[in-house]
C-alpha angles and dihedrals in degrees: 000000000000092000093051092050091048092053093049091052092047093052091048090051090055090053093246099117116118112247112258114253122225115281098230112321129046119252124249098232089100126035132184118243101179139352131214112189126188116189137176109209126178111171094213091058130091095227144018132219129220152171126212131192115192121190107214140199105212108200096189136004112282132184092206132034110209121205135163118265133161127191091342123142106210110203099179136006138171142161127228118207135162086270094057141265126318126188115229133228108219120225111193117199105188098181094056095032093237134139119203120203107201122192134199089241130024115273104246124234114271136052121346140161122221117201128188137175116206150149128237140187123264099216119221097172103057141029096239134104112352105346140166132220135178130231126179090346097308126110124227134182123219140166135231112177105164120135108009108331102101084087088069090059100045140349103270148141093271101193127103093238091068101079117171142142118277131203117196131194118187125197107206141156115285091239091054130083123224127206134183140160091291137034122271116262097188139013121193130183116238136191121277096038093296135128133200116228114194116196128207116261113268129234112259108303136172113239094255092065097054111107144171140171132199131190147082093309129164120220125217119199110231095183127239130300143179135031094307095044089244111202114241126202134178110212116203138173117268114292097018103095094116091056095066096073099112094043089052092051099045109034098072097049091048092052090051093051091053094045090052092052096049092039087216120111116248101281101225137061100242142009119217120179113198132195114228122194118228092009121143104218138324138299130211100225106164109256093358113062113184121214136184105263097239090048098058103030137036138163107264093237092049099043119123138203090242092052094050093047090045093055093046096053094042091048089050089050094049096043090048086060089065084079101024107051102003107047087032115025130193114256092225137000094265086076095051085123088071084068106033104030091051094044090050093050094042093044091055091045093051093045091054089054094043095058113011090178090067092072089226091166089071090044089055090050089053089052092052092051090048090054088055090059091057090044093053092077117097085222091058117126127239116251088242101038121176108252110216104147143023087261088061093051092050092048093049092077096076144111091279096059093042108029104027092040092051091046093052092050089050090051091052091048089057093044100045096032128256095263093049091053091045092054090050092050092049092049092049092051094045094050096047103033114150090005143078129274143185137217088264091059092053096044090049091053092046093048091051091051092047094047091231138069107270094172097098091051097044093043094060086067097037099047104041133049128232143059122270118227116207117209114204134191129173123239111191100172123190133306113312094017120118112242115239142190119238104212128181130175137212137156114279110240127175116224111280095035125101122196117219095231145355113281136196132187136200097240125195100216125189117181140171133218134185124244118176094332094315127108117229121198124210132173132199141158118248108210103160137056089257134019142176113222118193114216098239099207101032122102093174137022109298122240092241142345130215110198096199113047111211085352086266095136120094097232140084123243129224115190120207132191112012096325095107094048091048090051093049091048087058097039091134086079091061121093122216094270091051094048090048092048093048092054094046093045091050091050091049093049089055088057090052092049094243091115133030121246092247091063091058096039089048089064093055099078090043093058103023090092094046118143091232112079093208091057088051088048090056091056090048090054091052093050097042090049091064097066104072102067110344103066113076115224093246091056097051090103090054090049090052091049090050089055092045094051092045103043108003101097093046092046092052091049090053095044125179099291134062126252121225113270097005117152121261091245090059089056090051093046089053090057089054106047109021095067090043093056093041094051110026096020088056092225102172095195096050091043092051092047092049094046091049091050091048091054092046090050089064087066101030121027092196098067094078126046109251092245092055101042097093091048092050091048090049093052089050092050095047092074097015128130134223092274091059091046090054091050090052091048091051091051092047089054094045103046119092092196116100095208093050092049091050092050092050095047092049090050091050087059088064095069111115101198110109090217092055092043088055088054089051091054092050090048090053094060095036092085093231090124132032107261090227085073103029101050089101087073088069101035104040096074089058089075096063124071093218094055105025094105095055099075093048092049091049094049091050092057098036103032098126093046093049097043092048090059098042117101135183145236142191090021093305127120106222091210087074087070094063096090086064089077084081096052093096092064123103109183135082090238093058091044089057091050093051093048094046093051101041105033098080091042097047094060089065095052123075110245096004101108092066092044089055093047091053093047090052092049092051090053089052091050092049093050093049092047092048092052095045102040114022089092094051091049089050091053091051093049094048087074090067 
C-alpha cells in the first residue's frame, strides 16, 4: 500500500499523471456553439465512420477539453484557435463514457474549433445509438440518442443543457434514401456508388434530439398541416407504402389540434414520421419522429382498433413534444417531467378531441389510476427526482414521470381552470423558446397566469413520492347547522409496505354532492392532515357525496359511515370515469387493508354489466387479480363459477369472432372478457372454440379477427402439447411480419407444461429470435402460480448466458428487467432468495438496483396480503 502510494505521487510530481475525467457531468468551462457532423453510413456494415467539427466557447484556459464519447475510436483530433492549430492526444475513459482531448499547451479562452475523425459501431443487438435492423430482407440504419447515446455516434457534449444548432452530412449508397431533422439542401454523387446528402442546419437542439435514418425507404405524402402548411411524410420500409393509410389520415389533424392549443405555429419546417423495425416505442426527434413499426403501419386487412388508437395517442404525445421538450428543453434530467408529463397530458387531451367517440376521457382516467399503482410502492420515485447517476437517468423514464406527472397536470387544469393553465403554458413556451428551462420557470409562469403562487401546492406532488388517500365521513348536525365533510389524509400504502415518514400534501379537491336530485360541485384546497369542509349549498344532509369529481384528483378515496352505500345507491349520477375510479379505489383499499375483500368483490356484479367497456374492464382486473395467491386450490372451482355467473352469458353472446357492423367498443370488450371466461371461468365450450381458432390461425390468418388472434393462440397454448409448440415455432420462424412473430412468441409463453417451458427458455438463448421480441418466453411463466418458479431457477443457472445475449433499447438496458423473474413469488423465503442472487449483479447494470428493490417490495406486499386476506376471499367464494 505504501509503495503504490509513493509511486503515484512520484508520477504526479513528474507531470505524467493522466488528467482526471469528470465525475458524472461535464464542466462548464467549455461550451459548444455549433456542430458540423459528417458520417458515412452503410446499413449492411458493422461500423460507421465520421468527422465532427465543434465550434466552442472556451470560458477559461484549459489543458484538456472533456466531451462524452462511447465506443468511439478517434483516429485524429485537433483544436484550432486564434493562436493556431494544436493536435490532440485522446484520453478515452470507457467507464464514465468520456473522451479527453489533451493539448501540448492550454487552449486559451475565446473561440475555438475542435475537430475529430473517428469510427463507431453500427449496433445490431439493441435499439440505441446508431443501430441497424432488417425488414423484409432489407437492412436499415436508425438512431436513438435519448437519454445518453448520442455520445456513441459522435464526440459531443451529451447533456440536455447544451443546446446548439447542428449541421449533418451523410454519405450513403446511391440507391438509399437519407433522412434527418431537416430537409436536404444538396445531394452530390460520389465514387464507389455513394452520394453525399447535406442537410440544412437545425434550430438549437440538445444532442439527444439529433436523428437520422438511412436505407431503401419509401415515402408516403401525408399532405400539409398547420398554420405554416408544414409538409408531412410517412417513411416506411421498402414495400410497405400501402400500410401507412391510418398514419396519413390522422397525423395532420392531430398536429393542427396541438398547434391550436399552444397558439404557437409548429416550430420546425417539416414533420417526417418513420417506421422502425424492432423498436420499443417512439421518439420525439424534431422533424423526424421515430415509431415502432407495428405502431405506425399495418396491413389494411390486419389493422385493429387498438392499433389505430395506439398510433393516434402516441403521435399526439410525440408531436406535443415539438413544443414541450424540443422548442423548450429541460436544463437537466431531473426536469424530464417537463417533457414527458406534459406530453402525456397533452397527448391524452388532443386524442380526446381528435375522436370524441373513443371515450378517451375514461381511458385517461384509467391511466391516472394505473399511475397510482406504480406510485404506491415505497420505492417509487418522485416526479422531480434528483439525477445523480446513470442509474437515476435510466430510472427516470417510468410510470411516475409519464403517468403521475400527466395526472397531476390534469388535476391542476381542473382546479385552476383550463384557460388559466393554457395561459401559463403559453407564457412558459414564449419565454423559453429555443432554450432550456426548469421546474421553477414553469411554476413561475403558471403562478403569474393564476394570479397566485401555486408553487407550494404543485411542489407537494413534484417533490415527494406517494399517493394521498383521503378518508371522508359526513357530519350532518342538527337543524339549522350546515352539513360538513370530515376529511383526513395519509399516504396510501399497500399491506407489506412501510413508508419512511408521515406525509401530507396540499390537495386540490373538487367534489360533488346530491341535493334533491341535483348535483352540486364544490372545490377546496386541503392543506392539513385533517379538515372540516362545510357544504356551502346544503341545508340538510345530502343524498350522496362523491369525493373526487370526474376522478380528476390525484388521490384515493376512503368512505366511512354510510357514505359509500349512499353513493352506490345513487350510482346513476356517476359518469364512466367516476364508476371506473370507484371500482379501482375500492380494489386498492382492499390491498391496503382499509377495506375487506368482500366489499370490492361485491361491486363486481353491480358493474360487470356496465354499458361502458372500460368500467367492465376494471371489474375484470379486480377478479383476475385474485387468482395468483388469494384463491386456495380447493376453491378454484368456486372461483370459476363466480366468473361464469358474472361474465359468462355476456362472453358467450360476444363469442370469439366479430359480427358485421358491430361498434369498436364491442370488439374491445370481447378482448377483455371472452379470454377471462374461457381460461379462468373454465368455460369448456369457449375454451375449445378459442383453441380451435388459434390452431386454424396458424394455417389461415383470416379465421380470427386481428385483435383476437393472440388471445386465441394463448388459449390453445394453455393446454397445448409439444406438437402445437412445434407448429407455433415453425410459424414464428417463417413469418416476415414483426407483429405476427411477436404475437406467436407471446402465445408460446402461455404453455404450462414444464418440459415445453424449458424448451422456451432454451429457445430464448439460442439466438433464433431477437430477444427484443422473445423475452416473453422467459417472463410469461412468472404470472402463473404453477410455473412462477421456473424462470427464476433458469436464470440462476444460466445468468451469464442470458445476460450476454440481452440488449437494450430506448436508453434502457434490458438486463435490468431480469429481477422481475422473481415478481411472481409471495413468501419471505423466496424474497430472500431473489435478493441474495440479484443484489450483487444489479449494481453492475444501469437501472437494475431500483428494479430489484421494487420486485422485492412487491413480494412483501403479496405475502402480507395473502396472510391477511386469503381467508376472507375464501369465505366470499364459498357462496359460489
